[in-house]
C-alpha positions in Angstrom: 81.0 38.4 125.7 81.5 40.6 122.5 83.9 39.7 119.8 85.0 43.4 118.9 88.0 45.0 120.2 90.6 47.8 119.5 94.2 47.7 119.3 96.8 50.6 118.8 98.7 50.6 115.8 101.5 52.9 113.9 102.0 54.1 110.3 104.0 56.7 108.4 100.9 58.8 108.7 100.5 58.7 112.2 98.9 56.5 115.1 95.7 55.0 114.8 93.0 52.7 116.8 92.5 49.4 115.0 88.9 48.2 115.4 88.5 44.3 115.2 85.5 42.1 114.9 86.3 38.6 115.4 89.4 37.9 113.2 88.8 40.8 110.8 90.2 44.3 110.7 87.3 46.4 110.1 88.8 49.9 110.4 91.3 52.3 111.9 90.3 55.6 113.3 92.3 58.4 114.7 94.4 58.6 117.8 92.6 61.0 120.2 95.9 63.1 120.9 96.7 63.9 117.4 95.6 67.3 116.4 95.2 66.9 112.8 94.9 63.2 112.0 95.2 61.7 108.5 92.4 60.0 106.6 95.1 57.9 105.0 94.0 55.6 107.8 90.7 55.0 106.2 92.7 52.9 103.5 93.9 50.3 105.6 90.9 48.0 106.3 89.7 47.9 102.6 93.3 47.4 101.2 94.2 44.4 103.6 91.0 42.8 103.1 90.8 43.7 99.1 90.9 41.4 96.1 94.6 42.4 95.5 95.8 40.9 98.6 98.6 38.1 98.1 97.1 35.1 99.9 99.6 32.3 99.1 103.2 32.0 97.7 103.0 32.1 93.9 105.5 31.6 91.1 105.2 33.0 87.5 104.2 30.2 85.2 106.9 30.5 82.6 109.7 30.9 84.9 108.5 27.6 86.5 108.0 25.8 83.1 110.9 27.6 81.0 108.1 29.2 79.1 108.7 32.8 77.2 105.8 34.7 78.7 107.5 38.2 79.7 107.4 39.3 83.1 104.4 41.6 83.8 102.2 39.6 81.3 102.3 36.2 82.9 99.9 34.1 84.8 101.0 32.5 88.3 100.8 29.3 89.9 100.2 29.3 93.7 102.3 26.8 95.5 103.3 26.0 99.2 105.5 27.7 101.1 108.1 24.5 101.3 108.0 24.8 97.4 108.6 28.4 97.1 111.5 28.4 99.7 113.0 25.5 98.2 113.3 27.4 94.8 114.6 30.6 96.6 117.2 28.6 98.3 118.2 26.9 95.3 118.4 30.1 93.0 120.6 31.9 95.8 122.7 29.1 96.0 123.2 28.7 92.1 123.5 32.4 91.4 126.2 32.9 94.2 128.3 29.7 93.4 128.0 30.6 89.6 128.5 34.2 89.6 129.1 35.5 93.0 127.2 37.7 95.4 127.8 40.8 93.3 125.2 39.5 91.1 122.6 39.5 93.7 120.7 42.9 93.7 118.5 43.7 97.0 116.6 46.4 95.2 114.6 47.1 98.4 113.8 50.8 98.5 110.5 52.4 99.5 108.8 53.5 102.8 108.1 49.9 103.9 106.2 50.0 107.4 106.6 52.0 110.4 107.6 49.1 112.8 111.1 49.1 114.0 111.8 45.5 113.9 109.5 44.4 110.9 111.1 46.7 108.5 111.1 45.1 105.3 114.4 46.2 104.1 116.4 45.7 106.9 115.1 42.2 107.5 116.1 41.3 103.9 119.6 43.1 103.9 120.4 41.4 107.3 119.4 38.0 105.8 121.4 38.7 102.5 124.4 39.9 104.7 124.5 36.7 106.5 124.6 34.8 103.0 127.4 36.7 101.5 126.3 40.1 100.7 124.6 41.8 97.9 124.8 44.9 95.5 122.7 47.6 97.2 121.2 50.9 95.9 122.5 54.3 97.5 120.3 57.5 98.0 116.9 57.9 97.5 114.3 59.2 94.9 113.0 62.0 97.6 116.0 64.3 97.7 119.0 62.4 96.2 120.4 65.7 94.5 120.6 67.2 97.9 122.4 64.0 99.1 125.0 64.2 96.6 125.5 67.8 96.2 125.2 69.5 99.7 128.5 67.7 101.4 130.5 69.6 98.9 129.1 73.1 99.6 127.5 73.3 103.1 127.6 69.8 104.6 125.6 66.8 104.6 121.8 67.2 103.7 120.7 64.9 106.7 122.3 67.5 108.9 120.1 70.2 107.1 117.1 68.0 108.0 118.0 67.3 111.6 119.2 71.0 112.4 116.4 73.0 110.3 115.4 76.0 112.0 112.1 75.3 114.1 108.8 76.4 113.2 108.4 78.2 116.4 111.3 80.3 115.7 109.7 81.2 112.2 106.5 82.2 113.8 108.3 84.5 116.3 111.1 86.0 114.0 110.4 85.8 110.3 108.6 88.7 108.2 108.8 86.8 104.9 108.9 83.0 103.9 109.5 82.6 100.2 108.9 78.9 99.1 110.3 77.6 96.0 108.2 74.8 95.1 105.6 75.6 97.9 105.0 73.7 100.9 102.1 71.4 100.2 100.4 70.4 103.8 99.4 67.2 101.9 102.8 66.2 102.3 103.1 66.8 106.0 100.5 64.0 106.6 103.5 61.5 106.4 107.0 61.1 108.0 109.7 58.6 108.0 108.9 55.8 110.5 105.8 57.9 111.5 104.9 60.2 114.2 102.6 60.6 116.9 101.0 64.1 116.2 100.6 66.0 113.2 102.1 69.7 114.3 102.5 71.4 110.8 98.9 72.5 110.4 99.2 74.3 114.2 102.5 75.9 113.5 101.5 77.3 110.3 98.2 78.7 111.6 100.5 80.5 114.4 102.9 82.0 111.7 100.0 83.2 109.9 98.4 84.6 112.8 101.7 86.4 113.7 101.9 87.9 110.4 104.4 85.8 108.5 104.2 87.0 105.0 104.3 83.8 102.3 105.1 83.7 98.8 104.5 80.6 96.9 106.5 80.0 93.9 105.2 77.2 92.2 102.9 76.0 88.9 100.2 74.9 91.4 98.5 77.4 93.7 97.6 74.6 96.2 101.1 73.9 96.9 100.4 76.3 99.7 97.3 77.1 101.8 95.2 80.4 101.1 96.8 83.7 102.1 100.1 83.5 100.4 101.2 85.5 97.3 101.2 83.2 94.3 104.1 83.5 91.9 103.3 80.8 89.0 106.8 80.5 87.6 107.3 78.2 84.6 108.4 74.7 86.0 112.0 74.0 85.9 112.7 78.1 86.2 113.4 78.3 89.8 117.5 78.7 89.3 116.6 81.6 86.6 114.3 83.3 89.4 116.7 83.1 91.9 119.6 84.5 89.6 117.2 87.4 88.6 116.8 88.0 92.5 120.6 87.7 93.1 121.4 90.3 90.1 118.8 92.5 91.6 120.6 92.3 95.1 124.1 92.9 93.7 122.9 95.7 91.2 121.2 97.6 94.1 124.2 97.0 96.4 121.5 95.1 98.8 123.8 92.0 99.2 125.5 91.4 102.4 129.4 91.7 101.4 130.8 91.3 104.9 128.9 88.0 105.4 130.1 86.8 102.0 133.6 87.5 103.0 133.7 85.9 106.3 131.5 82.8 105.9 131.8 81.8 102.2 134.4 81.0 99.3 134.2 81.6 95.6 131.4 84.3 95.4 133.4 86.3 92.9 133.2 83.3 90.5 129.8 83.1 90.8 129.5 87.0 90.4 131.3 86.9 87.1 128.9 84.6 85.8 125.7 86.3 87.2 127.1 89.5 85.5 127.7 87.8 82.1 131.5 88.1 81.9 132.2 84.3 81.5 129.2 83.5 79.1 128.0 86.7 77.6 124.5 86.6 79.3 123.6 88.9 82.3 121.2 87.0 84.5 119.1 90.2 85.5 115.3 90.4 86.1 114.6 90.8 82.6 116.6 87.7 81.4 114.8 85.7 84.5 111.3 86.8 83.2 112.0 85.4 80.0 112.8 82.1 81.8 110.0 82.3 84.3 107.1 84.0 82.8 107.2 86.1 86.1 107.6 89.9 85.3 110.7 91.6 85.9 109.2 94.2 87.9 107.7 91.5 90.3 111.2 89.9 90.6 112.7 93.1 91.4 110.1 94.1 94.0 110.5 90.7 95.5 114.5 90.8 96.0 114.1 94.5 97.6 111.6 93.2 100.0 114.0 90.2 100.7 116.7 92.5 101.5 114.9 94.5 104.0 112.9 91.8 105.8 113.9 88.9 107.9 113.6 86.2 105.2 113.4 82.5 105.4 113.6 80.6 102.1 112.6 77.1 101.5 113.1 74.7 98.6 110.7 71.8 98.1 112.3 68.5 97.5 110.3 68.2 94.1 112.1 71.2 92.6 115.5 69.2 92.7 113.7 66.5 91.3 114.3 68.1 87.6 116.7 68.2 85.1 120.1 69.5 86.5 118.7 69.4 90.1 121.7 70.3 91.8 121.4 73.7 90.5 118.2 75.1 92.6 120.1 73.6 95.7 123.3 75.5 95.0 121.5 78.7 94.0 119.4 78.8 97.1 122.3 78.7 99.2 124.1 81.3 97.2 121.0 83.6 97.3 120.9 83.0 101.1 124.4 84.1 101.4 123.9 87.3 99.5 121.3 88.1 101.8 123.4 87.3 104.9 120.7 86.1 107.1 122.0 82.6 107.7 122.1 81.5 111.2 119.9 84.5 112.4 116.7 83.6 114.0 113.9 83.3 111.3 116.4 83.9 108.5 118.3 81.9 105.9 117.2 78.9 104.2 116.2 75.2 104.6 115.6 72.5 101.9 112.8 70.1 102.7 110.2 72.1 104.6 106.9 70.3 103.7 108.7 67.3 102.7 107.3 65.4 105.6 105.2 66.4 108.6 108.6 66.7 111.1 111.1 68.9 109.2 111.4 72.1 111.6 108.8 70.6 113.6 110.4 68.0 116.0 113.3 65.7 116.4 113.9 62.7 118.3 115.8 63.0 121.6 118.0 60.0 121.4 118.3 57.0 119.0 115.9 54.1 118.8 116.9 50.6 118.9 116.7 48.7 115.5 117.3 45.4 113.7 121.1 45.1 113.2 121.8 44.6 109.5 125.3 43.3 109.7 128.0 43.8 107.4 127.9 43.8 103.6 131.1 42.2 102.2 130.1 43.4 98.6 131.4 46.8 98.0 129.3 47.4 94.7 126.3 49.6 94.7 124.2 52.0 92.1 122.7 55.3 92.6 118.9 54.4 93.5 117.5 56.0 90.2 119.9 53.8 87.9 117.9 50.7 88.2 117.0 50.2 84.6 120.7 51.4 83.8 122.1 48.7 85.6 119.7 46.0 84.3 120.3 47.0 80.6 123.9 48.0 80.9 125.6 45.2 82.9 129.5 45.8 83.0 129.4 49.6 81.4 130.7 52.2 83.2 129.1 55.2 84.9 130.0 58.6 86.6 129.1 59.1 90.3 130.2 61.9 92.6 133.3 62.5 90.5 134.4 58.8 90.2 133.9 55.8 87.5 132.0 53.0 88.5 130.8 50.0 86.9 127.3 48.7 86.6 127.1 45.1 88.2 125.6 42.2 86.3 122.5 41.4 88.3 121.3 38.0 87.8 119.0 37.8 90.7 117.0 40.8 92.0 114.9 40.7 95.2 112.5 43.3 96.5 111.0 44.1 99.8 109.3 46.9 101.2 109.0 49.1 98.0 107.6 49.6 94.5 109.8 50.6 91.7 106.9 50.6 89.5 105.8 53.6 91.4 109.2 55.3 92.2 111.2 55.0 88.9 110.5 56.9 85.7 110.0 55.6 82.1 108.0 52.5 83.3 107.9 51.3 79.6 111.7 51.2 79.8 111.8 49.7 83.5 109.6 47.0 82.3 111.9 46.2 79.5 114.8 46.3 82.1 112.8 44.1 84.4 113.0 41.2 81.6 116.7 40.8 82.1 117.5 39.1 85.4 117.5 35.5 85.6 115.2 35.7 88.7 112.9 38.2 90.4 111.7 37.8 94.0 109.3 40.0 95.4 107.9 40.2 99.3 104.5 41.9 99.1 101.2 42.6 101.0 99.1 43.1 97.4 99.6 42.5 93.7 101.3 45.5 92.8 102.9 45.9 89.4 106.2 44.8 90.9 104.9 41.8 92.2 103.4 41.0 88.9 106.8 41.4 87.4 108.1 38.9 90.0 109.0 35.1 89.1 108.4 34.3 93.0 105.9 36.2 95.0 105.9 35.7 98.8 103.0 36.8 100.8 103.9 39.0 104.0 102.0 40.0 107.1 100.8 43.7 107.1 101.8 46.0 110.3 98.5 45.5 111.9 99.1 41.6 111.7 102.2 41.3 113.8 103.9 42.6 117.2 106.1 45.6 116.9 106.5 49.4 118.0 106.7 52.7 116.2 109.3 55.3 116.4 109.7 57.9 113.9 113.2 58.8 112.4 112.5 62.5 113.5 109.9 62.2 116.0 109.7 62.3 120.0 107.2 59.4 120.6 107.3 55.8 121.0 104.1 53.8 119.8 103.1 50.3 120.7 101.9 48.2 117.8 100.3 44.9 119.3 99.1 42.3 116.8 95.3 43.2 116.2 94.8 40.2 113.6 96.3 37.0 112.5 97.9 37.3 109.0 95.4 36.9 106.2 95.7 33.9 104.3 99.1 32.3 104.2 100.9 35.3 104.8 103.8 35.3 107.2 106.2 38.1 108.9 109.4 38.3 106.9 111.7 37.1 109.9 109.9 34.0 109.8 110.6 33.8 105.9 114.3 34.1 106.4 114.4 32.0 109.5 113.0 29.0 107.4 115.5 29.8 104.6 118.3 29.8 106.7 117.8 26.5 107.9 117.7 25.2 104.2 120.9 27.4 103.7 122.8 26.6 106.9 123.9 28.9 109.7 122.3 30.8 112.4 123.7 34.3 111.8 120.3 35.5 110.8 118.3 34.6 113.9 121.1 34.1 116.3 118.7 31.4 117.7 116.5 34.2 118.8 112.6 34.4 118.4 110.6 37.5 117.3 109.8 38.2 120.7 113.2 37.9 122.1 114.5 40.2 119.1 112.0 42.8 120.0 112.8 42.8 123.7 116.4 43.2 122.7 115.6 46.1 120.5 113.6 47.8 123.4 116.2 47.2 125.8 118.7 49.0 123.5 116.0 51.8 123.1 115.8 52.0 127.0 119.6 52.3 127.5 119.7 55.1 124.9 117.0 56.9 127.0 118.7 56.3 130.1 121.8 58.2 128.6 119.5 61.0 127.9 118.1 60.8 131.6 114.6 59.5 130.4 113.4 56.2 131.8 111.0 54.0 129.7 108.6 51.4 130.8 109.4 47.9 130.6 108.4 46.1 127.4 105.2 44.3 128.6 104.0 47.4 130.3 104.8 49.5 127.0 103.4 47.1 124.5 99.9 47.1 126.7 99.9 50.8 127.1 99.4 54.0 125.1 101.6 56.4 123.1 104.8 57.3 125.3 105.6 61.2 124.6 109.3 62.3 125.0 110.6 65.9 125.5 111.5 68.0 122.4 115.4 68.1 122.4 115.8 71.6 120.7 112.7 73.5 120.7 114.4 76.8 119.7 116.9 75.4 117.0 118.3 77.8 114.5 120.1 76.2 111.4 123.7 77.2 111.1 123.6 79.4 114.4 126.8 78.0 115.6 128.7 78.5 112.4 127.4 82.2 112.2 128.7 82.8 116.0 132.1 81.6 115.3 133.0 80.0 111.8 136.5 79.2 113.1 135.5 77.5 116.2 132.5 75.7 114.4 133.6 75.1 110.7 131.4 73.3 108.3 132.5 70.0 106.9 133.6 71.3 103.6 137.1 71.6 102.3 137.2 75.2 103.2 135.3 74.8 106.5 133.1 77.6 104.9 130.0 77.7 102.5 131.4 76.9 99.0 129.5 79.1 96.6 132.4 78.0 94.2 133.8 74.2 94.5 137.0 73.7 93.3 136.5 69.9 93.8 133.5 69.8 91.7 135.0 72.2 88.9 138.0 69.8 88.7 135.7 66.8 88.0 135.0 68.9 84.7 131.4 67.7 84.1 129.3 69.0 81.3 126.2 69.1 83.5 127.3 70.3 86.9 129.9 73.3 86.8 131.9 74.8 90.0 129.2 77.1 90.9 125.3 77.4 90.3 124.5 77.3 86.8 121.5 78.0 84.6 120.7 75.1 82.2 117.5 74.8 80.2 115.4 71.5 81.0 115.9 69.0 78.0 112.1 68.3 77.3 111.7 72.1 76.9 114.7 72.3 74.5 113.2 69.2 72.5 110.1 71.2 72.2 108.2 67.9 71.5 105.2 68.6 73.3 103.4 71.6 74.7 102.3 71.0 78.3 104.5 70.7 81.5 103.8 67.7 83.4 104.1 68.1 87.3 103.2 65.3 89.9 103.1 65.2 93.5 102.1 63.3 96.6 98.4 63.0 96.8 96.2 63.6 100.1 94.8 60.2 99.7 97.6 57.7 100.3 101.6 57.7 100.7 102.9 57.5 97.3 101.3 54.0 96.0 100.6 52.6 99.4 97.1 51.5 99.9 96.1 52.9 96.5 93.4 50.2 96.5 92.0 51.5 99.7 88.5 52.9 99.9 89.8 56.5 100.7 92.4 56.4 97.6 89.7 55.1 95.4 86.9 57.7 96.4 88.9 60.3 94.7 89.5 59.1 91.4 87.5 60.0 88.5 85.7 57.1 86.6 88.3 54.7 88.3 91.3 57.0 86.9 93.7 59.3 88.8 92.8 62.8 88.5 94.6 65.1 86.4 94.3 69.2 86.7 93.9 71.0 83.4 93.7 74.7 83.2 90.5 76.0 81.8 92.2 77.5 78.7 94.1 74.4 77.9 91.0 72.5 78.2 88.8 74.5 76.3 91.5 74.4 73.5 91.2 70.7 73.4 87.5 70.2 74.0 87.9 68.7 77.3 85.1 68.9 80.1 85.5 68.3 83.7 85.2 64.8 84.7 85.6 63.2 81.2 88.5 60.7 80.8 91.7 62.0 79.0 94.7 60.5 77.3 98.1 62.0 78.4 101.0 61.2 76.1 104.3 61.9 74.9 106.9 59.9 73.1 107.9 57.8 76.0 104.3 56.4 76.9 100.6 57.3 77.4 98.1 57.0 80.3 94.4 57.6 80.8 93.2 59.9 83.6 90.2 62.0 84.8 90.2 65.4 83.9 89.5 68.0 86.5 89.3 71.4 84.9 90.8 73.9 87.3 92.8 77.4 87.5 94.4 75.7 90.5 97.1 74.9 87.9 99.2 77.3 85.8 98.1 77.6 82.4 100.5 75.2 80.0 100.9 72.8 82.9 99.0 69.7 83.8 99.1 68.1 87.3 98.7 64.4 87.7 99.1 62.8 91.2 101.7 60.0 92.0 100.9 56.5 93.3 98.3 55.2 91.0 99.2 51.5 90.6 100.7 51.0 87.2 98.2 49.1 85.0 99.5 48.6 81.3 97.5 47.7 78.6 100.1 45.7 76.4 97.8 45.5 73.6 97.3 49.4 73.3 99.5 51.8 71.8 102.9 52.2 74.0 101.4 49.8 76.4 99.0 52.7 77.6 98.6 52.9 81.5 94.7 52.5 82.1 95.0 54.1 85.6 96.8 57.2 85.6 100.3 56.9 86.4 102.9 59.8 85.8 105.8 57.6 85.3 105.1 56.2 82.2 105.5 60.0 80.8 108.7 60.8 82.8 112.2 60.3 81.0 115.1 58.2 82.7 117.6 60.7 82.5 119.2 61.5 85.6 119.7 65.3 87.0 123.6 65.2 86.2 126.4 62.9 86.1 127.6 64.3 89.3 124.6 62.8 91.7 122.7 60.6 89.0 119.4 61.7 90.9 116.0 61.2 89.3 114.6 64.4 87.3 111.1 63.1 87.2 109.5 67.0 87.1 111.0 67.6 83.6 108.4 66.1 81.1 106.4 67.7 78.4 103.3 66.0 77.3 100.0 66.9 75.6 96.4 65.8 76.8 93.3 64.9 74.4 89.9 63.7 75.0 89.6 59.9 75.1 87.0 59.0 72.5 87.0 55.2 72.6 85.4 53.2 75.2 87.5 53.4 78.4 88.8 49.9 79.3 88.4 48.6 82.5 91.0 49.2 85.2 92.7 46.1 86.4 95.2 47.5 88.7 93.4 46.2 91.8 92.7 42.8 90.7 94.8 39.7 91.3 96.7 38.1 88.1 95.5 35.1 86.4 96.2 31.9 88.4 96.8 28.7 86.3 97.3 25.1 87.4 100.8 23.5 86.8 103.5 21.8 88.4 104.6 22.6 92.0 108.1 21.8 91.6 
């Protein structure tokens, strides 16, 4: 009898078939029904079986022995599960009794895994809610400015995502699509919670076949496939470009005044600003050309084309991750309103096309069941991008959405299902901030930089090592995830970890006396009930988990964003103070913020104003992994240059610095420095460099500015938010320089386990 077999699995980058030999996962291949499967699956086996795997509970030596070695630089002592859990139970009790639950911060933010039950953040938050609550984070790193701003001017951003005009409509009706920030297909490999089929490539094929014209406004040519007009605008200048387009429309009488009168409020206030009546600066095409490096005539020609064609505009999520990132959001709405095509088939705007594989492609037909998190009695929270601020400024005030709030005093930090040393900016500052809590606990599969900055590290099972089911947040499929292999080493499912802690701390509110199997069946029953309400019958649990992907009908295949509002704005008002699109927001204006006014406004990016370094740093999601997940996998590592993350350098910029293709270079500014592998290419705009995100942070604390050996761009980004309105990350507004690295390159240590030393177990 053969000891080889296969199992189905799900991930954020699609379904896969797990190949098993004995008790070892040896590979994951594509599901046969996926038209464009992702190669990210090629990372799974090598990552889960790699040297970086956390095999046993471990405690930082200095924390255990009252030493002084800082987090991130210390060795660890492997301990028994009982010892680790006893320490955690004692710390939770001590902090809760001494300081209160608002000194416990559950920093869990990230993509976690695709399963509905074994979702790291849901498990941790449910557990802590049963223990009196915790301080949480609000928002996300991906499109936080949109989450904060859009409710003031159009409505909740998540409504934009769910209601986005479908690509089938664009293929049929759109003449021209203008993409601010491009629309990189590498991003569409992934989606929140996963999906069964990658549809984006096929839908774009149909659009191009039908003659849709695409304009890629981005400093990176490959931010859209071939066949598009490339307008390589200067990074951070999208607002200026849109204003130049808007002025051309206004000056030529090409704007739709009846639409503005019926569906919007506040255009006259913006119009005065556009014409320079309020600040003395006319924002015409000539002015925009200076800000963007796009010729004024090209700007005027594009505006006139947009006015006569059915035009859809797209704003990439990365464009609002810039200094004053609220402004491109507000400006694309303003420009779309001036064109007057919102709510028409194939016209208007959408924020986020291409941010994942499902926006505009699919939506779920009914809600999925999930693990209930319960109620959090602690009201305190921070905006997600203010981790360092919180840890370094306990008790100090901050602005958020027009209100004054106070930073909590986080004595205990618990992280699960994410990696702040990937997501966050200015990692040298974050490293310093992580020295301030009394205790840091991290649940992890691998020894990431976040795990190395913990006091207690708990090894957790990977998705292929436990039973679950996948269901994407915006997909129309349900995917069985039977356990394929046992957990490696002493790794445990997080449910079992919290169940064991619950016994030490008392109570049964977390488990409710149920096993994992019972919880899964209950969640599946909830999903069945929702399906029944939608007149859909799902198989019972045992048949489902032993079967294949369950595909469901598309709930809105011909969806058009804002169609109902356009048809009757009185009967279908927007959830704004006026019920209309607020091109001027009296609410925001009354906040009297210096960095976010009452209408779309141009601000010069901060690093550009400072003029400290000559090159714009841009970064983005690579094709080889999801953010930092599985960076130690074979597929991700195969695209590195001498073990470092590749950085794209324009030939002219490379020649000026004596840099050749394949060389190790040092990227630096006044915040930090890192090593990367040069890829000389005219794919990137002159004056810019492009460094992929997600290389595991690998600081050399003995080198200048704790130089990162591996190529993580967040050692270079600033930790100032977009504005005091939404406090969002502005990682795409950084200036750097690049030089050939002439020293002997240090070995990359990112994928090695930390040093382990012997010591007391209690």
